[in-house]
N, CA, C and O atoms as a MOPAC input file, in Angstrom:
PM7 MOZYME 1SCF
protein

 N      1.05500 1    -1.04200 1    -0.04300 1
 C      0.28700 1    -0.17600 1     0.07800 1
 C      0.95700 1     1.28200 1     0.10000 1
 O      1.76300 1     1.58900 1     0.97800 1
 N      0.60600 1     2.08400 1    -0.83500 1
 C      1.32200 1     3.61900 1    -0.77900 1
 C      1.11500 1     4.20500 1     0.30900 1
 O      0.05800 1     3.95400 1     0.88700 1
 N      1.88900 1     4.98200 1     0.79500 1
 C      1.93300 1     6.00700 1     1.76300 1
 C      0.66500 1     6.88300 1     1.75000 1
 O      0.06600 1     7.21000 1     2.77400 1
 N      0.31900 1     7.22300 1     0.53700 1
 C     -0.99000 1     8.20800 1     0.63700 1
 C     -2.16000 1     7.43400 1     0.88300 1
 O     -3.12700 1     7.99500 1     1.39800 1
 N     -2.21700 1     6.07700 1     0.55000 1
 C     -3.42400 1     5.39000 1     0.63500 1
 C     -3.43000 1     4.97300 1     2.25100 1
 O     -4.44600 1     5.00700 1     2.94600 1
 N     -2.37000 1     4.65200 1     2.62700 1
 C     -2.22600 1     4.29800 1     4.30300 1
 C     -2.60100 1     5.73800 1     4.94900 1
 O     -3.26900 1     5.58500 1     5.97100 1
 N     -2.32600 1     7.22800 1     4.59700 1
 C     -2.74800 1     8.09100 1     4.76300 1
 C     -4.28500 1     8.05300 1     5.13200 1
 O     -4.62100 1     8.08000 1     6.31600 1
 N     -5.23600 1     7.98900 1     4.09200 1
 C     -6.18600 1     7.75700 1     4.13600 1
 C     -6.87100 1     6.82900 1     4.86500 1
 O     -8.01400 1     7.20500 1     5.12600 1
 N     -6.53800 1     5.58700 1     5.35300 1
 C     -6.78900 1     5.03300 1     6.28100 1
 C     -6.78500 1     5.31400 1     7.56200 1
 O     -7.72700 1     5.05700 1     8.31100 1
 N     -5.40700 1     6.02500 1     8.00500 1
 C     -5.46700 1     6.73700 1     9.20300 1
 C     -6.23000 1     7.62100 1     9.51100 1
 O     -6.95000 1     7.60200 1    10.50900 1
 N     -6.15500 1     8.61500 1     8.58600 1
 C     -7.37200 1     9.69100 1     8.87300 1
 C     -8.67900 1     9.14900 1     8.95900 1
 O     -9.39500 1     9.57900 1     9.86300 1
 N     -9.07400 1     8.38600 1     8.27900 1
 C    -10.53200 1     7.83700 1     8.43800 1
 C    -10.85600 1     7.00300 1     9.71900 1
 O    -11.88200 1     7.10700 1    10.39100 1
 N     -9.80500 1     6.15400 1     9.94300 1
 C     -9.68900 1     5.48200 1    11.28700 1
 C    -10.10000 1     6.36500 1    12.48000 1
 O    -11.01800 1     6.16800 1    13.27600 1
 N     -8.99100 1     7.64300 1    12.41500 1
 C     -9.02800 1     8.62400 1    13.54700 1
 C    -10.42200 1     9.33000 1    13.71000 1
 O    -10.90600 1     9.63600 1    14.80000 1
 N    -11.06000 1     9.56900 1    12.37100 1
 C    -12.30700 1    10.48400 1    12.27300 1
 C    -13.49100 1     9.34000 1    12.95800 1
 O    -14.32200 1     9.73000 1    13.77800 1
 N    -13.44700 1     8.37600 1    12.64600 1
 C    -14.39900 1     7.48700 1    13.20300 1
 C    -14.56400 1     7.02000 1    14.64500 1
 O    -15.33100 1     6.15800 1    15.07600 1
 N    -13.65600 1     7.79300 1    15.31500 1
 C    -13.39100 1     7.74600 1    16.84000 1
 C    -13.37100 1     9.26800 1    17.31600 1
 O    -12.89900 1     9.60700 1    18.40100 1
 N    -13.92100 1    10.13300 1    16.41200 1
 C    -13.99000 1    11.52100 1    16.76500 1
 C    -12.85200 1    12.38600 1    17.07300 1
 O    -12.90600 1    13.40300 1    17.76500 1
 N    -11.54800 1    11.77000 1    16.35400 1
 C    -10.34700 1    12.69100 1    16.87200 1
 C    -10.74500 1    14.10700 1    16.17700 1
 O    -11.46700 1    14.40800 1    15.22700 1
 N    -10.10600 1    14.68400 1    16.90100 1
 C    -10.40600 1    16.34700 1    16.91000 1
 C     -9.13600 1    17.20100 1    16.20700 1
 O     -8.02700 1    16.82300 1    16.58500 1
 N     -9.15600 1    18.37300 1    15.17400 1
 C     -8.42300 1    19.01700 1    14.46200 1
 C     -7.10100 1    17.97900 1    13.83600 1
 O     -5.90500 1    18.04800 1    14.11900 1
 N     -7.78400 1    17.04800 1    12.92500 1
 C     -6.57100 1    16.15700 1    12.39600 1
 C     -6.10200 1    16.96500 1    11.40200 1
 O     -6.82500 1    17.58600 1    10.62200 1
 N     -4.90100 1    16.97400 1    11.41100 1
 C     -3.82900 1    17.40300 1    10.49200 1
 C     -2.64400 1    16.49300 1    10.13800 1
 O     -1.85100 1    15.95400 1    10.91000 1
 N     -2.70500 1    16.43800 1     8.70100 1
 C     -1.48000 1    15.56000 1     7.94600 1
 C     -0.31700 1    16.48200 1     7.42000 1
 O     -0.60200 1    17.36100 1     6.60700 1
 N      0.73900 1    16.35100 1     7.76800 1
 C      2.08200 1    17.12200 1     7.41900 1
 C      2.52900 1    16.21300 1     6.54500 1
 O      2.47200 1    15.02800 1     6.87300 1
 N      3.02300 1    16.56200 1     5.35200 1
 C      3.85400 1    15.89200 1     4.40100 1
 C      5.67900 1    16.05500 1     4.69800 1
 O      6.41000 1    16.91800 1     4.21100 1
 N      5.96600 1    15.24200 1     5.38200 1
 C      7.63000 1    15.35300 1     5.90000 1
 C      8.53400 1    14.76900 1     4.81900 1
 O      9.72000 1    14.59200 1     5.09900 1
 N      8.11000 1    14.47600 1     3.69500 1
 C      8.98900 1    13.70800 1     2.76400 1
 C     10.01100 1    14.77100 1     2.56400 1
 O      9.65600 1    15.94800 1     2.61800 1
 N     11.28700 1    14.44200 1     2.33100 1
 C     12.18000 1    15.55800 1     2.07500 1
 C     12.80000 1    16.22200 1     3.55300 1
 O     13.98600 1    16.46500 1     3.77900 1
 N     11.84800 1    16.39900 1     4.31200 1
 C     12.17500 1    17.05400 1     5.75900 1
 C     12.69600 1    15.95100 1     6.81300 1
 O     13.51400 1    16.23800 1     7.68600 1
 N     12.13800 1    14.63400 1     6.64800 1
 C     12.37400 1    13.77800 1     7.60200 1
 C     12.66900 1    12.73200 1     7.17100 1
 O     12.09100 1    12.38800 1     6.14000 1
 N     13.70800 1    11.78100 1     7.79400 1
 C     14.09200 1    10.27200 1     7.08700 1
 C     12.91500 1     9.45100 1     7.97600 1
 O     12.65500 1     8.36300 1     7.46100 1
 N     12.06400 1     9.77500 1     9.33900 1
 C     11.44600 1     8.89800 1    10.09600 1
 C     10.21600 1     8.14300 1     9.10700 1
 O      9.98700 1     6.93500 1     9.03500 1
 N      9.47900 1     9.32300 1     8.34300 1
 C      8.27300 1     8.89500 1     7.57000 1
 C      8.01500 1     9.83200 1     6.37900 1
 O      8.78100 1    10.70700 1     5.97700 1
 N      6.76000 1     9.49100 1     5.86000 1
 C      6.13400 1    10.32700 1     4.62000 1
 C      5.57400 1    11.34500 1     5.34400 1
 O      5.82600 1    12.53600 1     5.15900 1
 N      4.78000 1    10.88200 1     6.20900 1
 C      3.79400 1    11.79500 1     6.58700 1
 C      3.58100 1    11.65200 1     8.28400 1
 O      3.64900 1    10.55300 1     8.83600 1
 N      3.35300 1    12.73200 1     8.91600 1
 C      2.94100 1    12.80800 1    10.21500 1
 C      1.49000 1    13.28400 1    10.28700 1
 O      1.04600 1    14.21100 1     9.61000 1
 N      0.61700 1    12.38400 1    11.39400 1
 C     -0.75100 1    12.68100 1    11.25400 1
 C     -0.82500 1    13.15500 1    12.96600 1
 O     -0.37000 1    12.46100 1    13.87500 1
 N     -1.46000 1    14.40700 1    13.13700 1
 C     -1.45700 1    14.62400 1    14.38600 1
 C     -2.93200 1    15.26000 1    14.56000 1
 O     -3.45300 1    16.14200 1    13.87700 1
 N     -3.49700 1    14.50700 1    15.75600 1
 C     -5.12500 1    14.93900 1    16.10100 1
 C     -5.01800 1    14.81600 1    17.76200 1
 O     -3.98700 1    14.59100 1    18.39500 1
 N     -6.20300 1    15.00000 1    18.23500 1
 C     -6.12000 1    14.85900 1    19.70000 1
 C     -8.00600 1    14.39700 1    20.04400 1
 O     -9.06300 1    14.48500 1    19.42000 1
 N     -7.62300 1    13.97100 1    21.19900 1
 C     -8.82100 1    13.52300 1    21.86900 1
 C     -9.26900 1    14.44800 1    23.25700 1
 O     -8.40900 1    15.11800 1    23.82900 1
 N    -10.47200 1    14.42500 1    23.66900 1
 C    -10.65200 1    15.10800 1    25.09600 1
 C    -10.60000 1    14.44000 1    26.33300 1
 O    -10.79600 1    15.02700 1    27.39700 1
 N    -10.27400 1    12.90700 1    26.21900 1
 C    -10.03200 1    12.44000 1    27.39200 1
 C     -9.09300 1    11.18500 1    26.97900 1
 O     -8.88900 1    10.78900 1    25.83100 1
 N     -8.49200 1    10.57500 1    28.35900 1
 C     -7.66400 1     9.69500 1    27.99100 1
 C     -8.17100 1     8.40600 1    27.24500 1
 O     -7.51100 1     7.62300 1    26.56100 1
 N     -9.72500 1     8.38200 1    27.59800 1
 C    -10.31500 1     7.12900 1    27.11000 1
 C    -10.44200 1     7.30900 1    25.54900 1
 O    -10.40300 1     6.30600 1    24.83700 1
 N    -10.59000 1     8.54800 1    25.00800 1
 C    -10.79100 1     8.58400 1    23.85600 1
 C     -9.47900 1     8.69200 1    23.02800 1
 O     -9.38100 1     8.40600 1    21.83500 1
 N     -8.42800 1     9.17200 1    23.88100 1
 C     -7.13900 1     9.01500 1    23.12500 1
 C     -6.91300 1     7.34600 1    22.66900 1
 O     -6.47100 1     6.81100 1    21.65300 1
 N     -7.43700 1     6.85000 1    23.92200 1
 C     -7.13300 1     5.28500 1    23.69000 1
 C     -7.79100 1     4.61300 1    22.65500 1
 O     -7.38600 1     3.61700 1    22.05600 1
 N     -8.91600 1     5.27700 1    22.47500 1
 C     -9.76200 1     4.66200 1    21.49400 1
 C     -9.48700 1     5.13200 1    20.05300 1
 O     -9.90200 1     4.49200 1    19.08700 1
 N     -8.90500 1     6.06000 1    19.96000 1
 C     -8.49200 1     6.65600 1    18.66200 1
 C     -7.29300 1     5.55500 1    18.09900 1
 O     -7.28300 1     4.87600 1    17.07200 1
 N     -6.31400 1     5.66500 1    19.18100 1
 C     -5.18600 1     4.70400 1    18.98700 1
 C     -5.48800 1     3.29100 1    18.34900 1
 O     -4.93800 1     2.90700 1    17.31700 1
 N     -6.64100 1     2.37400 1    19.23600 1
 C     -7.00400 1     1.22700 1    18.95000 1
 C     -7.70300 1     1.25200 1    17.64700 1
 O     -7.41900 1     0.30200 1    16.91700 1
 N     -8.60800 1     2.17100 1    17.14700 1
 C     -9.38800 1     2.25200 1    15.87000 1
 C     -8.16000 1     2.23000 1    14.81200 1
 O     -8.17200 1     1.33300 1    13.96900 1
 N     -7.16100 1     3.11700 1    14.81300 1
 C     -6.17200 1     3.31400 1    13.83100 1
 C     -5.44000 1     2.16700 1    13.75400 1
 O     -5.09200 1     1.83700 1    12.62000 1
 N     -5.10400 1     1.44700 1    14.70600 1
 C     -4.11000 1     0.13000 1    14.85100 1
 C     -4.90200 1    -0.89000 1    14.20600 1
 O     -4.47400 1    -1.51500 1    13.23600 1
 N     -6.09200 1    -1.08600 1    14.73400 1
 C     -7.12400 1    -2.03200 1    13.80600 1
 C     -7.21800 1    -1.81100 1    12.52400 1
 O     -6.91600 1    -2.77700 1    11.82300 1
 N     -7.56600 1    -0.77600 1    11.94200 1
 C     -7.99400 1    -0.55700 1    10.59600 1
 C     -6.46800 1    -0.61200 1     9.66400 1
 O     -6.46700 1    -0.94300 1     8.47800 1
 N     -5.27700 1    -0.25200 1    10.37600 1
 C     -4.10100 1    -0.72000 1     9.86100 1
 C     -3.94600 1    -2.10100 1     9.21900 1
 O     -3.91000 1    -2.49100 1     8.05200 1
 N     -3.86600 1    -2.70600 1    10.43500 1
 C     -3.88600 1    -4.17800 1    10.58900 1
 C     -4.73100 1    -4.94100 1     9.41200 1
 O     -4.30000 1    -5.82000 1     8.66500 1
 N     -6.10000 1    -4.35300 1     9.44300 1
 C     -7.13400 1    -4.96300 1     8.40900 1
 C     -6.60400 1    -4.65600 1     7.08700 1
 O     -6.90700 1    -5.40300 1     6.15700 1
 N     -5.87800 1    -3.68500 1     6.89500 1
 C     -5.23000 1    -3.28200 1     5.52800 1
 C     -3.81800 1    -3.98700 1     5.08300 1
 O     -3.18900 1    -3.77300 1     4.04700 1
 N     -3.48400 1    -4.90600 1     6.17500 1
 C     -2.32400 1    -5.60000 1     5.74300 1
 C     -0.98300 1    -4.66300 1     6.18800 1
 O      0.04600 1    -4.84600 1     5.53700 1
 N     -0.97000 1    -3.74200 1     7.19500 1
 C      0.03300 1    -2.95600 1     7.41400 1
 C      0.44000 1    -3.26500 1     8.78700 1
 O     -0.42000 1    -3.39800 1     9.65700 1
 N      1.70600 1    -3.39100 1     9.04800 1
 C      2.41400 1    -3.86200 1    10.40200 1
 C      2.25200 1    -2.68700 1    11.16400 1
 O      2.40300 1    -1.63100 1    10.54900 1
 N      1.93100 1    -2.62300 1    12.57300 1
 C      1.60500 1    -1.56600 1    13.21500 1
 C      3.34700 1    -1.96600 1    14.15500 1
 O      3.66400 1    -3.00200 1    14.74100 1
 N      3.99400 1    -0.92900 1    13.99500 1
 C      5.03200 1    -0.77100 1    14.81100 1
 C      5.03700 1    -0.48000 1    16.14300 1
 O      4.11900 1    -0.99600 1    16.78000 1
 N      5.89900 1     0.28000 1    16.81600 1
 C      5.58400 1     0.53900 1    18.41800 1
 C      4.37500 1     1.71400 1    18.71700 1
 O      3.97600 1     2.59600 1    17.95700 1
 N      4.05700 1     1.47700 1    19.74600 1
 C      2.91500 1     2.18100 1    20.06000 1
 C      3.32500 1     2.99200 1    21.47100 1
 O      3.15500 1     2.35900 1    22.51200 1
 N      3.77200 1     4.14100 1    21.55100 1
 C      4.49900 1     4.74100 1    22.68500 1
 C      3.41300 1     5.54200 1    23.33900 1
 O      2.63500 1     6.15500 1    22.60800 1
 N      3.26800 1     5.60400 1    24.76800 1
 C      2.80600 1     6.29000 1    25.75300 1
 C      1.12700 1     6.27700 1    25.91500 1
 O      0.37900 1     7.20300 1    26.23200 1
 N      0.84500 1     4.99300 1    25.60400 1
 C     -0.77000 1     4.66800 1    25.70400 1
 C     -1.04100 1     4.58900 1    26.92400 1
 O     -2.17000 1     4.96500 1    27.23900 1
 N     -0.24400 1     4.14900 1    27.87300 1
 C     -0.55500 1     3.88400 1    29.25300 1
 C     -1.03300 1     5.37700 1    30.10800 1
 O     -1.78300 1     5.38900 1    31.08300 1
 N     -0.42500 1     6.54200 1    29.50300 1
 C     -0.77300 1     7.78600 1    30.11100 1
 C     -1.79600 1     8.23100 1    29.52000 1
 O     -2.62400 1     8.64000 1    30.33400 1
 N     -2.17800 1     8.35600 1    28.23200 1
 C     -3.39800 1     8.84800 1    27.45700 1
 C     -3.05400 1    10.22400 1    26.92200 1
 O     -3.83500 1    10.91400 1    26.26800 1
 N     -1.84200 1    10.55600 1    27.24800 1
 C     -1.58400 1    12.05100 1    27.01600 1
 C     -1.01400 1    12.54300 1    25.74900 1
 O     -1.37600 1    13.55900 1    25.15700 1
 N     -0.19700 1    11.82100 1    25.43500 1
 C      0.64500 1    11.69700 1    23.96900 1
 C      0.67400 1    10.34300 1    23.67500 1
 O      1.09100 1     9.57100 1    24.53800 1
 N      0.25800 1     9.88000 1    22.48000 1
 C      0.30500 1     8.64500 1    22.12900 1
 C      1.19200 1     8.57500 1    20.77300 1
 O      0.75400 1     9.27800 1    19.86300 1
 N      2.39500 1     7.82000 1    20.49000 1
 C      2.82400 1     7.88500 1    19.02800 1
 C      2.74800 1     6.59400 1    18.61800 1
 O      3.22200 1     5.64700 1    19.24600 1
 N      2.08400 1     6.51300 1    17.43800 1
 C      2.01100 1     5.33900 1    16.80400 1
 C      2.66100 1     5.00500 1    15.37400 1
 O      2.07600 1     5.55100 1    14.43800 1
 N      3.84900 1     4.14600 1    15.01100 1
 C      4.57500 1     4.01600 1    14.27800 1
 C      3.93300 1     3.10400 1    13.11100 1
 O      3.83200 1     1.88700 1    13.26800 1
 N      3.56100 1     3.66600 1    12.08700 1
 C      3.05700 1     2.72000 1    10.86500 1
 C      3.78100 1     2.75300 1     9.70100 1
 O      3.29700 1     2.63100 1     8.57500 1
 N      5.32100 1     2.97300 1    10.05400 1
 C      6.09200 1     2.90900 1     9.02700 1
 C      6.15400 1     4.15400 1     8.01700 1
 O      7.07100 1     4.90400 1     8.35200 1
 N      5.64900 1     4.48400 1     7.18800 1
 C      5.83500 1     5.49400 1     6.22300 1
 C      4.74700 1     6.73100 1     6.86800 1
 O      4.65600 1     7.82200 1     6.30400 1
 N      4.03200 1     6.42800 1     7.99200 1
 C      3.01700 1     7.52600 1     8.74500 1
 C      3.50600 1     7.23800 1    10.32300 1
 O      3.71800 1     6.14600 1    10.85000 1
 N      3.60700 1     8.48800 1    10.86100 1
 C      3.60400 1     8.53900 1    12.21700 1
 C      2.60700 1     9.11300 1    12.58200 1
 O      2.40100 1    10.26100 1    12.18900 1
 N      1.66900 1     8.43100 1    13.48300 1
 C      0.66300 1     9.23700 1    14.03600 1
 C      0.76700 1     9.64000 1    15.65500 1
 O      1.19400 1     8.88200 1    16.52500 1
 N      0.34200 1    10.83500 1    15.84000 1
 C      0.47800 1    11.39300 1    17.19700 1
 C     -0.85500 1    11.77400 1    17.49300 1
 O     -1.59100 1    12.50000 1    16.82400 1
 N     -1.11100 1    11.14200 1    18.69100 1
 C     -2.76000 1    11.48400 1    19.16000 1
 C     -2.48200 1    11.97900 1    20.94400 1
 O     -2.12400 1    11.23000 1    21.85300 1
 N     -2.75200 1    13.31400 1    21.01800 1
 C     -2.81800 1    13.92000 1    21.88700 1
 C     -4.06400 1    13.97600 1    22.76500 1
 O     -5.16600 1    13.99600 1    22.21800 1
 N     -3.95900 1    14.00300 1    24.05800 1
 C     -4.92900 1    14.84100 1    24.89500 1
 C     -5.02300 1    16.17500 1    24.47800 1
 O     -4.08500 1    16.69100 1    23.87100 1
 N     -6.23300 1    16.90500 1    24.78100 1
 C     -6.23800 1    18.14100 1    24.36200 1
 C     -5.22600 1    19.15600 1    24.70000 1
 O     -4.71000 1    19.88400 1    23.85100 1
 N     -4.92900 1    19.19300 1    26.07300 1
 C     -4.12400 1    19.96900 1    26.87600 1
 C     -2.37300 1    19.82000 1    26.23200 1
 O     -1.49600 1    20.64600 1    25.97600 1
 N     -2.45500 1    18.53700 1    26.16900 1
 C     -0.91000 1    18.14400 1    25.72700 1
 C     -0.60700 1    18.67000 1    24.35800 1
 O      0.56200 1    18.91800 1    24.06200 1
 N     -1.62900 1    18.86700 1    23.46100 1
 C     -1.36500 1    19.25800 1    22.06500 1
 C     -0.95700 1    20.50300 1    21.90200 1
 O     -0.14900 1    20.88000 1    21.05300 1
 N     -1.69800 1    21.40000 1    22.99500 1
 C     -1.24400 1    22.87800 1    22.83900 1
 C     -0.08900 1    23.24000 1    23.30600 1
 O      0.49700 1    24.24200 1    22.89500 1
 N      0.47300 1    22.28000 1    24.43600 1
 C      1.55600 1    22.48500 1    24.77600 1
 C      2.88400 1    22.12200 1    24.00600 1
 O      3.91500 1    22.78500 1    24.11700 1
 N      2.77900 1    21.22500 1    23.37400 1
 C      4.14500 1    20.61200 1    22.54300 1
 C      3.86000 1    21.18500 1    21.10100 1
 O      4.84200 1    21.26600 1    20.36400 1
 N      2.88500 1    21.51200 1    20.70600 1
 C      2.74900 1    22.43800 1    19.30200 1
 C      3.48100 1    21.68700 1    18.51900 1
 O      4.61900 1    22.14400 1    18.40500 1
 N      3.23300 1    20.40100 1    17.73900 1
 C      4.18900 1    19.99900 1    16.71800 1
 C      3.86100 1    20.24200 1    15.35300 1
 O      4.53800 1    19.84900 1    14.40300 1
 N      2.64800 1    20.99800 1    15.27000 1
 C      2.49600 1    21.61700 1    13.96500 1
 C      3.55100 1    22.88300 1    13.92800 1
 O      4.15800 1    23.13300 1    12.88700 1
 N      3.71200 1    23.57300 1    14.97800 1
 C      4.74300 1    24.80500 1    14.97400 1
 C      6.29800 1    24.21000 1    14.81200 1
 O      7.13600 1    24.74600 1    14.08600 1
 N      6.47800 1    23.32600 1    15.40100 1
 C      7.78200 1    22.30800 1    15.17300 1
 C      8.06300 1    21.99500 1    13.75000 1
 O      9.10400 1    22.22300 1    13.13300 1
 N      6.94400 1    21.42200 1    13.31300 1
 C      7.15100 1    21.11800 1    11.66200 1
 C      6.66700 1    21.78900 1    10.58200 1
 O      6.43800 1    21.27000 1     9.49000 1
 N      6.46800 1    23.20000 1    10.93100 1
 C      5.82400 1    24.20300 1    10.29500 1
 C      6.47900 1    24.16400 1     8.75800 1
 O      5.93100 1    24.70700 1     7.79800 1
 N      7.75600 1    23.42500 1     8.68200 1
 C      8.35000 1    23.61300 1     7.14300 1
 C      7.70100 1    22.57200 1     6.26800 1
 O      8.02100 1    22.41800 1     5.08900 1
 N      6.59600 1    21.72200 1     7.00300 1
 C      6.24800 1    20.87900 1     6.31000 1
 C      5.00500 1    21.10500 1     5.73900 1
 O      4.29200 1    21.74700 1     6.50900 1
 N      4.39100 1    20.78900 1     4.53900 1
 C      3.30300 1    21.60300 1     3.74100 1
 C      2.28600 1    20.39100 1     4.62600 1
 O      2.75300 1    19.31200 1     4.99000 1
 N      0.95500 1    20.77500 1     4.85500 1
 C     -0.17000 1    20.39000 1     5.18600 1
 C     -0.81700 1    19.42400 1     3.84600 1
 O     -0.59800 1    19.72200 1     2.67200 1
 N     -1.43700 1    18.52400 1     4.16700 1
 C     -2.10200 1    17.62200 1     3.00800 1
 C     -3.78500 1    17.91700 1     3.25600 1
 O     -4.30400 1    17.76900 1     4.36300 1
 N     -4.34500 1    18.24400 1     2.35400 1
 C     -5.84300 1    18.29500 1     2.22900 1
 C     -6.27500 1    17.19200 1     2.53300 1
 O     -5.88900 1    16.23200 1     1.86600 1
 N     -7.07000 1    17.01400 1     3.47000 1
 C     -7.72600 1    15.75800 1     4.04100 1
 C     -9.04400 1    15.74500 1     3.71600 1
 O     -9.60100 1    14.69200 1     3.40500 1
 N     -9.65800 1    16.87900 1     3.75200 1
 C    -11.24500 1    16.95200 1     3.52200 1
 C    -11.82200 1    16.05500 1     2.97700 1
 O    -12.82300 1    15.55800 1     3.49500 1
 N    -11.31900 1    15.61800 1     1.77000 1
 C    -12.02300 1    14.34400 1     1.17200 1
 C    -12.03900 1    13.23300 1     1.91500 1
 O    -12.94600 1    12.43100 1     1.69700 1
 N    -11.11200 1    12.95800 1     2.88300 1
 C    -11.06400 1    11.79400 1     3.51200 1
 C    -11.71200 1    11.36600 1     4.60200 1
 O    -11.70100 1    10.23300 1     5.08300 1
 N    -12.39900 1    12.52600 1     5.05100 1
 C    -13.34000 1    12.50800 1     6.41900 1
 C    -14.68200 1    13.07000 1     5.96300 1
 O    -14.84000 1    13.82800 1     5.00600 1
 N    -15.71200 1    12.55600 1     6.84800 1
 C    -17.04900 1    12.73100 1     6.58300 1
 C    -17.52100 1    14.02500 1     6.89900 1
 O    -18.70300 1    14.31500 1     6.71000 1

């Protein structure tokens, strides 16, 4: 599966669990870690966990190996390694504190409007 197709799987799965302010950044050529970073947040630790679980399940259903999942125990900032995509799911308060969007401001955002309902 191409990274752009995986991006759609990730965005749709996060949206299914009502992830808020989903942003996809194209980090190809900027980072060696991945092609895309996806950043979103939930309003509770439970919702953060549900978003992570939904994305991991959708990835597996599409034959994508889910790498490491870091931070799920705390539910404040969870990082999911999906190979070409790194998903960051924050608790709302943590997202504004870390402000990854500003840190990776050189990365163009991807228009994901057609990927979500």
